[in-house]
N, C-alpha and C positions, 0 to 999 in steps of 0.2 A: 273835504280837503283837497288842495291843489295836488295835481300829479307833479312830483318832484322831478320827473324825467320829460316832462312836457318842453317842448321849445318855445318858452315864452321870454320877453325882455326881462321880466322880473327874476325868472329862475336863472337867467344868465348871469344877473347881478348877484343872486344869492350864492350862485356856485363860485364866482370870483372872489367873493367874501369868505368863502369856505363854509357857509352855513348849510348849502346843499352838497351832497357827494356829487362826484362827475358823473355824467350820463353813463348808462351802461354801455351805449354805443360807443363810446369813447374808448373802453377796452378793446372792443372790435377792431376800431380804427387803429389801434397801436399795434394789434396783431397783424393787420394788414401791412402795416408800413414796415414791421420786421421782416415780414414775407418778402416785400418788395426789395427790401435791403439785401436780403440773403439771394434773391434772384439776380440783382445786380452784381453780387460777387462772383456767382455762378457764371454769368455772362462775361465777367471781366476775364476769368481764368480760362474759360473755354476759347477766348479769343487769343490766348497766349501760346508761344511756342513753348516747348521744353526748356530751353535756355531761359527764357523769360520767367517760367515759372519758379526755376531755381533762384533766380536774381530776386523776385519778389516774394519768396517764401515766408520771410519775417512780418509781411503786411497781412497776411491772413490769419484769422481768429483760429482757435483751436478747434471750434464746431467745423470749420471748413476743411481742416487737415484730411480727413477721411475721404470727403467728396474729391478734393484735388489730387489725392493719391490715386484713386480710381481713374480720375481723367488723365493722370500722367501715365498710368499702365495703358489706357487706351491708345494715347498718342505714340507709345512705344510700340504697341501692335502694329498700328497704322504705318510707323516708319519701317518696322520690320518688313511689312507686306510691300512697301515700295521697294525695299532693298532687294526682295525676292524677284521683283520684275527686271532686275538688272542683271540676273543670271542669264548668260547666252547659252554657252555649251555646245556650239557648232559652229562650222566654218560657213559664212553666209556670202552668197554672190550679189553683187550690187553694180549698178552702172554708173555712168558718168553723173547722170541726174540725181542719183541717190548720195553721192559723194558729200556733200555739204551737210545733210541731214544727218548721215550715218556717221562721219567722221569729224567734221567740225563742231557740229551740235550734238556730239554722242552723250553729253551731259556731265555734271560733277564728279570729280573723281573716277571717271571711266578712262581705262587704257584701251587704245585700238591698235591692232596690229592688221595693216593692210598688204596683201600679196597682189602685185601687177604680175600677170602671167600671160601666157600664151599657148593655146593647145598645140601639140606636136613637139614641144621642147620636154624632153625626159626630165631635165632637172625641175622645171616647174612643176610637173606632175607629182614628182617625189615630193617637193615642198607642200603642195597642197594635202597630201597624204599625211605628212607629219604634222600640218597645221591641224587638221581634222582630230587628230589625237590630241593635241595640245589644248584645243577648245573644249575637249570633254574633260580634261585634266584641269583645267583653269576656266572655269565657268564665269568668274568675275571679269575676265578680260573680253572684250568683242574681237572676234577673229573674222575678218573680210578677205574676199578675193574678188578680183575684177580683171576681165580681159583687157590688157594695157590699151589697146587702141580705142576701146569703148570708153575707158577712164580718162585718158589723156592722149587726145589726138597726136598722130604721129611720133609716139613715144618709140624710141629706137629698140629693135629687137635684141641689140648688142648689150643693153642693160638689164636684160631679164635673165634670170628671175630679179625682181625688185621687192624688198619689204620695207614699208614705212611704218614708224611706230609713232603713235601720237598719244598725248595725254591731255584731256581737257581741251582739244582743238588745236594743240600747239605740237609741231613735230619735235621729237625727242631723239630719234635716232632713224639711220636709213643703211639699208644694205643692198647694194646695187651690183649686179653683174654675177657671172657664174664664179669668177675667181674667189670672191668674198666668201661663198659658201663652200669652197672646196671641192666642187664637183660631185659627182654621183655617189661618192663614198660618205656625204653628208648622212649623219644618223639623227634620230629625232632628239636624242639626248643633247646632241651638240647645238641643235637649233633652240632647243630649251634653254641650253645655259646662254647662248648669245641673247636671247630675248629677255632673260632674267638680267642679264648686265645692263640692258637699257631701262629696266624698271618695270616693263610690261607685266611681268609675271614674278611670283616668288617660289623659285625653285627649291627643292629639297635634296638637289644634286650636291654634294660636298666640294666637288671639284671640277674643273673643265674636262669634259670626256675627252677633248681632242689631245689634251695634255697626256692622259692616261694611255691612250693609242701611241703617243709619240714616245713616251718612257718605255713601253713594251717592246716597241720597233728597236729603241736604242739598245735594249738589254738584248734582244735577239740577235742584233748586229754583232754586239760584243762577243757573245758565246759562239758565234759562228765565224768570228773573224780568223784568218790564218795566224799560225803563230809566229813570233818574231824570229828572223835568222839567227840572232844571238842565242835564244833559247836552244835552236836546234844545234849549234855549235856546241853549247854546253853539254848536250845530251850526247853528242859525238866523243867528247873527251872523257866521259863517264865510262 
């Protein structure tokens, strides 16, 4: 008897007529085709971003949902790892050559605070101390310092200290000269408040520390002010 699985022209005719069953290899070929389709789906969603996965979620079959969810979690972990690399946490010294890379190309969503200073200026030293503390408190913001003459040639000393605030390479605020900072009485909280107003950091301070000091001074002045002459006359009459 002729083998029904033999690759003969006659058997092919009988298979087409339904007289002979399909070849056993056909089932294997069908399984290989299904595997290929599954691999194609995997390759498709592996090339997608998290946003694209959400947008095309309805196009995947129920069998793929578990694999896609595992892949989504993997992508989220990778994203978190990249975010961790954006944690700075210290005041870093740069030169003029580093300016474009560290400031203008800092990256998407990155705030940069740059202090132009000069050694020997007390207020510059004070601000560097404050910025070192703020860099540790707000590690998502990049805090930089640079000697003014190396960063911007011929930058006038009368403009020091100077703070520039950038976001995604664009300047958002600038603080130029000693009068802006209020001199050596500048506290770290005051500087924190100033930077929070520019958007560079998100402070937990409830109000401007400078206003608190001013209110305390006004209260002190009122309490120590001499009494009015009218009050003294009233006392004499009594």
